[in-house]
C-alpha positions in Angstrom: 150.6 88.5 161.2 148.7 88.8 164.4 147.8 85.1 164.4 151.4 84.1 164.1 152.4 86.2 167.1 149.6 84.7 169.1 150.8 81.2 168.1 154.4 81.7 169.1 153.4 83.5 172.2 151.3 80.6 173.3 154.2 78.1 172.7 156.7 80.2 174.7 154.2 80.7 177.5 153.6 76.9 177.7 157.4 76.2 177.8 157.9 78.7 180.5 155.1 77.1 182.6 156.7 73.7 182.2 160.2 75.0 183.2 158.7 76.8 186.2 156.9 73.6 187.3 160.1 71.6 186.9 162.2 74.1 188.7 160.0 74.4 191.7 159.4 70.6 191.7 155.6 71.1 191.8 155.1 67.6 190.5 157.1 64.7 192.1 155.0 61.9 190.8 156.2 60.9 187.3 152.7 59.8 186.3 151.2 63.2 187.2 154.0 64.9 185.2 153.3 62.9 182.1 149.6 63.5 182.4 150.2 67.2 182.8 152.5 67.2 179.9 150.0 65.4 177.7 147.3 67.8 178.8 149.4 70.8 177.9 150.4 69.3 174.6 146.8 68.6 173.9 145.8 72.1 174.6 148.7 73.5 172.5 147.8 71.2 169.6 144.1 72.0 169.8 145.0 75.7 169.8 147.3 75.3 166.9 144.6 73.3 164.9 141.9 75.8 165.8 144.2 78.7 164.8 144.8 77.0 161.4 141.1 76.4 160.9 140.3 80.0 161.7 143.0 81.3 159.5 141.7 79.1 156.6 138.1 80.3 157.1 139.2 83.9 157.3 141.1 83.6 154.0 138.1 81.9 152.4 135.7 84.7 153.6 138.1 87.3 152.3 138.2 85.6 148.9 134.4 85.3 148.8 134.0 89.0 149.8 136.3 90.0 146.9 134.5 87.8 144.4 131.1 89.2 145.6 132.4 92.8 145.3 133.7 92.1 141.7 130.3 90.5 140.8 128.4 93.4 142.1 130.6 95.8 140.2 130.0 93.8 137.0 126.3 93.7 137.5 126.2 97.4 138.2 128.1 98.1 135.0 125.8 95.8 133.0 122.7 97.5 134.5 124.0 100.9 133.6 124.8 99.7 130.0 121.3 98.2 129.8 119.7 101.4 131.1 121.6 103.5 128.5 120.7 101.1 125.7 117.1 100.9 126.8 116.8 104.7 127.0 118.4 105.0 123.6 116.1 102.4 122.2 113.0 104.2 123.6 114.2 107.5 122.2 114.9 106.1 118.8 111.5 104.3 118.8 109.7 107.5 119.7 111.5 109.4 117.0 110.8 106.7 114.5 107.1 106.8 115.3 107.0 110.6 114.9 108.9 110.4 111.6 106.7 107.6 110.2 103.5 109.3 111.2 104.7 112.5 109.6 105.5 110.5 106.4 102.0 109.1 106.3 100.5 112.6 106.8 102.8 113.9 104.0 101.7 111.1 101.7 98.1 111.8 102.3 98.3 115.5 101.8 100.3 115.0 98.6 97.8 112.6 96.9 94.4 113.6 98.4 93.6 116.0 95.5 94.6 113.4 92.9 97.7 115.2 91.6 101.3 115.9 92.7 102.7 119.4 92.6 106.5 120.0 92.5 106.4 121.2 96.1 104.5 118.0 97.2 107.1 115.9 95.3 109.9 117.7 97.1 108.2 117.3 100.5 107.6 113.6 99.9 111.2 113.0 98.9 112.5 114.9 102.0 110.2 112.9 104.3 111.4 109.7 102.6 115.0 110.6 103.4 114.1 111.0 107.1 112.5 107.6 107.1 115.6 106.1 105.4 117.7 107.3 108.3 116.1 104.8 110.6 114.7 102.2 108.2 116.4 99.0 107.2 117.3 98.7 103.5 114.8 95.9 102.7 112.0 97.8 104.5 112.7 101.1 102.7 112.6 99.2 99.4 109.3 97.7 100.2 108.0 101.1 101.4 109.0 102.8 98.2 107.2 100.1 96.1 104.0 100.5 98.1 104.2 104.3 97.8 104.5 103.9 94.1 101.3 101.9 94.1 99.5 104.5 96.2 100.4 107.3 93.8 99.5 105.2 90.8 96.1 104.3 92.2 95.2 107.8 93.3 97.0 110.1 90.8 97.0 107.9 87.6 93.6 106.1 87.5 92.9 103.7 84.7 90.7 105.1 82.0 89.8 101.7 80.7 88.2 100.3 83.9 86.2 101.9 86.7 88.1 102.7 89.9 88.9 100.1 92.4 88.4 101.5 95.9 89.9 98.4 97.4 93.2 99.0 95.6 94.1 102.0 97.6 93.4 100.3 101.0 95.5 97.3 99.9 98.5 99.5 99.0 98.1 101.5 102.2 98.3 98.1 104.1 101.6 97.5 102.3 102.9 101.0 103.3 102.0 100.4 107.0 103.3 96.9 107.0 106.7 98.1 105.9 106.8 100.7 108.6 105.6 98.3 111.3 108.2 95.7 110.3 110.9 98.2 110.9 109.4 99.5 114.1 108.8 96.2 115.8 111.6 94.0 114.2 111.5 90.6 115.9 108.0 91.3 117.5 106.5 92.1 114.1 103.5 90.1 113.0 102.2 90.6 109.4 98.5 91.1 108.8 97.0 87.7 107.7 95.3 87.9 104.3 91.9 87.1 105.7 92.2 90.0 108.1 93.0 92.4 105.2 90.1 91.0 103.1 87.7 91.3 106.1 88.8 94.9 106.7 88.3 95.8 103.1 84.9 94.1 103.2 83.9 96.1 106.2 84.9 99.4 104.5 82.9 98.4 101.4 79.9 97.6 103.4 80.2 101.0 105.2 80.7 102.9 101.9 77.6 101.3 100.4 75.5 102.5 103.2 77.0 106.0 103.6 75.5 109.1 102.1 77.8 110.8 99.7 79.1 114.1 100.9 80.2 117.3 99.3 83.6 117.3 97.6 84.2 121.0 97.7 87.8 121.9 97.4 88.0 124.5 100.2 89.5 127.7 99.0 89.0 126.7 95.3 85.2 126.9 95.6 83.6 129.1 92.9 79.9 129.9 92.7 78.5 129.3 89.2 76.1 132.0 88.1 73.7 131.4 85.3 73.7 134.7 83.4 71.0 136.2 81.3 72.9 137.1 78.1 70.4 139.7 77.1 70.7 141.6 80.4 74.5 141.4 80.2 74.5 142.6 76.7 72.4 145.6 77.7 74.8 146.3 80.6 77.8 146.0 78.4 76.3 148.3 75.8 75.7 150.9 78.4 79.2 150.6 79.7 80.7 151.0 76.2 78.5 154.0 75.6 79.7 155.6 78.8 83.3 154.9 77.7 84.1 153.3 81.1 85.5 149.9 81.9 85.9 149.2 85.6 85.5 152.8 86.5 88.3 154.0 84.1 87.5 156.6 81.5 88.4 155.8 77.9 90.2 158.6 76.3 89.5 159.7 72.7 93.0 158.5 71.8 92.1 155.0 73.0 88.9 155.1 71.1 90.8 155.9 67.9 93.2 153.1 68.6 90.3 150.7 69.1 88.9 151.7 65.7 92.3 151.0 64.2 92.6 147.7 66.0 89.2 146.6 64.7 90.5 146.8 61.2 93.1 144.2 62.1 90.5 141.7 63.5 90.4 138.4 61.8 87.7 136.1 63.2 87.1 133.9 60.2 88.6 130.9 62.0 86.3 131.5 65.0 83.2 132.1 62.8 83.9 128.8 61.0 84.1 127.0 64.3 80.8 128.5 65.5 79.1 127.5 62.3 80.4 124.0 62.6 79.2 123.7 66.2 75.8 125.1 65.2 75.4 122.5 62.5 76.2 119.9 65.1 73.1 121.0 67.0 74.9 123.1 69.6 73.4 126.4 70.7 76.2 129.0 70.7 76.1 132.5 72.2 79.4 134.0 71.0 81.0 137.3 72.0 77.8 138.9 73.1 79.0 140.0 76.5 82.3 140.9 78.1 81.3 139.1 81.4 80.1 136.0 79.5 81.8 136.0 76.1 80.8 132.4 75.3 78.0 130.1 76.3 77.3 126.7 74.6 74.4 124.4 75.3 72.3 121.8 73.6 68.5 121.5 73.3 68.3 117.7 72.8 68.2 116.8 76.5 71.9 116.9 77.1 72.3 119.2 80.2 76.0 119.8 79.5 77.2 123.3 79.2 80.4 125.1 78.2 80.8 128.8 79.0 83.3 131.5 79.7 83.3 134.2 82.4 85.4 136.3 84.7 86.4 135.2 88.2 89.2 136.0 90.6 90.6 138.6 88.3 90.9 136.2 85.4 88.8 135.0 82.5 88.0 131.3 82.7 86.5 128.6 80.5 84.2 126.1 82.2 82.3 122.9 81.5 79.8 121.1 83.6 77.4 118.2 83.5 74.7 118.6 86.1 74.5 115.9 88.7 77.7 113.9 88.0 80.7 114.9 90.1 82.9 112.3 88.4 82.6 114.3 85.2 84.7 117.2 86.7 86.9 114.9 88.7 88.2 113.1 85.6 88.6 116.4 83.7 90.8 117.7 86.5 92.9 114.5 86.5 93.5 114.8 82.8 93.8 118.6 82.3 94.6 120.2 85.6 92.5 123.2 86.4 90.0 123.3 89.2 86.7 121.7 90.1 83.7 121.9 92.3 81.0 119.3 92.3 80.0 118.7 88.7 81.9 121.9 87.4 85.4 122.0 86.0 87.2 125.2 84.9 90.6 126.6 84.0 92.1 130.0 83.2 93.3 130.0 79.6 97.0 130.9 79.6 96.8 133.3 76.7 94.1 135.3 78.6 95.6 135.5 82.0 96.6 139.1 81.7 93.3 140.3 80.1 91.5 142.8 82.4 87.8 142.6 82.9 85.9 144.2 80.0 88.7 143.7 77.5 88.4 140.1 76.5 86.5 140.4 73.2 88.9 142.8 71.7 91.9 140.7 72.8 90.1 137.6 71.5 89.4 139.0 68.1 92.9 140.3 67.6 94.6 137.0 68.8 94.4 134.1 66.4 96.4 132.0 68.9 93.8 132.6 71.6 91.0 131.8 69.2 92.7 128.5 68.3 93.2 127.6 71.9 89.6 128.2 72.8 88.4 126.3 69.7 90.6 123.3 70.5 89.4 123.3 74.1 85.7 123.7 73.2 86.0 120.8 70.7 87.5 118.6 73.4 84.9 119.5 76.0 82.1 118.9 73.5 83.4 115.4 72.9 83.5 114.8 76.6 80.0 116.1 77.1 78.7 113.8 74.4 80.4 110.8 75.8 79.1 111.7 79.3 75.5 112.1 78.2 75.5 108.8 76.3 76.8 107.0 79.4 74.2 108.8 81.6 71.5 107.6 79.2 72.8 104.0 79.6 72.6 104.5 83.4 69.0 105.8 83.3 68.0 102.8 81.2 69.0 100.4 84.0 66.3 99.5 86.4 66.8 100.9 89.9 68.3 98.4 92.3 68.9 99.3 95.9 71.8 96.9 96.3 73.7 98.2 93.2 75.9 101.2 92.9 76.0 102.8 89.5 78.4 105.6 88.4 80.2 106.9 85.4 84.0 106.7 84.9 86.0 108.8 82.4 82.7 109.8 80.7 82.6 106.6 78.5 82.3 103.9 81.1 79.3 102.9 83.1 80.3 101.0 86.3 77.8 98.8 88.2 78.9 97.4 91.5 77.3 94.7 93.7 78.6 93.2 96.9 78.0 89.9 98.8 79.8 88.0 101.5 80.8 85.0 99.4 82.2 86.8 96.3 83.2 90.2 97.6 82.5 93.3 95.4 81.5 92.3 91.9 81.5 95.0 89.2 80.4 95.4 85.5 82.1 98.0 83.3 80.1 98.9 80.2 81.9 100.9 77.5 82.3 101.3 73.7 84.3 98.6 72.0 87.8 100.0 71.1 87.8 97.8 68.0 84.3 98.7 66.8 82.9 102.0 68.2 79.4 101.0 67.1 79.4 98.2 69.7 79.4 98.1 73.5 81.3 95.5 75.6 80.4 94.5 79.2 83.3 93.4 81.4 82.8 91.5 84.7 85.4 91.7 87.4 86.2 91.5 91.1 87.3 94.5 93.0 89.6 92.5 95.3 91.3 91.0 92.2 90.4 87.6 93.5 90.3 85.3 90.5 88.8 82.4 92.5 85.8 84.6 93.6 85.4 85.8 90.0 85.3 82.1 88.8 82.7 81.4 91.5 80.5 84.3 90.2 80.8 83.1 86.6 79.7 79.6 87.6 76.8 80.9 89.7 75.4 83.0 86.8 75.7 80.2 84.3 78.9 81.3 82.4 81.5 78.6 83.2 82.8 78.9 79.6 84.1 82.4 80.4 86.5 81.1 83.1 89.3 80.3 80.7 89.0 83.9 79.2 89.7 85.7 82.5 92.4 88.4 82.3 94.4 87.1 85.3 96.5 90.3 85.9 93.5 92.6 86.2 90.9 90.0 87.2 88.1 90.7 84.7 86.5 89.0 81.7 84.5 90.2 78.8 80.9 89.1 79.6 79.0 90.3 76.6 79.1 92.4 73.4 76.1 94.6 72.5 75.7 95.5 68.9 74.2 98.9 69.5 75.0 102.1 71.4 71.3 102.8 72.0 70.3 103.2 75.7 67.4 100.9 75.3 69.5 98.0 74.0 72.3 98.6 76.6 69.9 99.0 79.4 68.1 95.8 78.5 71.3 93.8 78.4 72.6 95.2 81.7 69.2 94.6 83.4 69.5 90.9 82.5 73.0 90.5 83.8 72.1 92.4 87.0 69.1 90.1 87.5 71.3 87.0 87.2 74.0 88.3 89.6 71.7 89.6 92.3 68.6 87.3 92.2 70.6 84.0 92.0 72.6 85.2 94.9 69.4 85.7 96.9 68.3 82.2 96.0 71.6 80.7 97.3 71.2 82.5 100.6 
């Protein structure tokens, strides 16, 4: 608006100047007048053109300013949206990390003792639901499958083959990989197989050099006391004569009731069992003491022992095989109860409410309790016999510093050897299921690597065994021994150990 007023004002002013010059006859020469008119017109035209150019430039600058302002507003909005999204992403990532770490801790605490309680199952399911809140469907599916493998490996070990320490680490890799894939999405990079194998190999090398530690179960530790039965018998006799049990006087009425109860005792079933055990060369001290109502041992070199006693306000039955912690570990996996080192024990359900000093009378008057103890003792005797036979096989094997020997589920002798080319090689020696008078030797690879197992078979001169490999579990029956005698088993194992270890040295 201002520019238009200026323009018309300039035109009117120019016209007035011309009229004034004409009226006062300032110019008489026609040539001068025409020149002046041309000059004025030139000035006016120049002013008009300049004004038009300035107006166009102003409009353009205004348009550019508006566009720049709109662009800045859009960028500010995008920046704010990105900041909000970034903050939300960081918050979600942090929460995911906490939840996934908590899930791994829960999984470890649930399976570390080799069993799952109802509360542990509940906690594991709850933590899984928290993971599922953030985890993609395909990742939660993979995670659940890996967790299933972890629980199977730790809580349901195979009785037919010695334990594969590599299997747990492999399944844990699968658990972690499912969580990493969900955490890092597009930036996720899976672990290459050679990295996994190298990691497992490093752990195996470290385990083979490490000194075995104590596997005490914390609060469940119980000191085992070897009891002199004669001393306890004298103490018990003195306690009965004084008519006191745990400081409580026995009334004459209770004495009379005890005499009446004794008439109802029927221990023929128990006496038959004791006689049977004695004929089987077991030494049985039965019902001689309230504090140790049963103690069973052997005098043929088997250090196994079964006994009963009182601990933590309950009577227990206990079994141990000195020096072998796997003995008690497998008993706990199969039967529950508790363990410490080579000792396993449980509280018989039918004797949970029996106070100290009252076990013998309760036992004699309860056929159900007698049957339970007889059944449990028969089972433990069988386990001790299997364990001792396997230990004798182990003792018959020459000592080799590069080999790790241990028992597994009492009947299996595991021999492990590791080298860089073939990983961890193992031999499982056990009675033949089809003929209990024979022993079979199975050769396998802990990494379940069939190609490595084939390489081992070729190296020890058994290429004909390659076609007989059990692909699923990666093992092959190496030999059958027609005797259970330790000398025969030890001789056969020494020969195979020599082939596996010494030929490997020659190759190196």
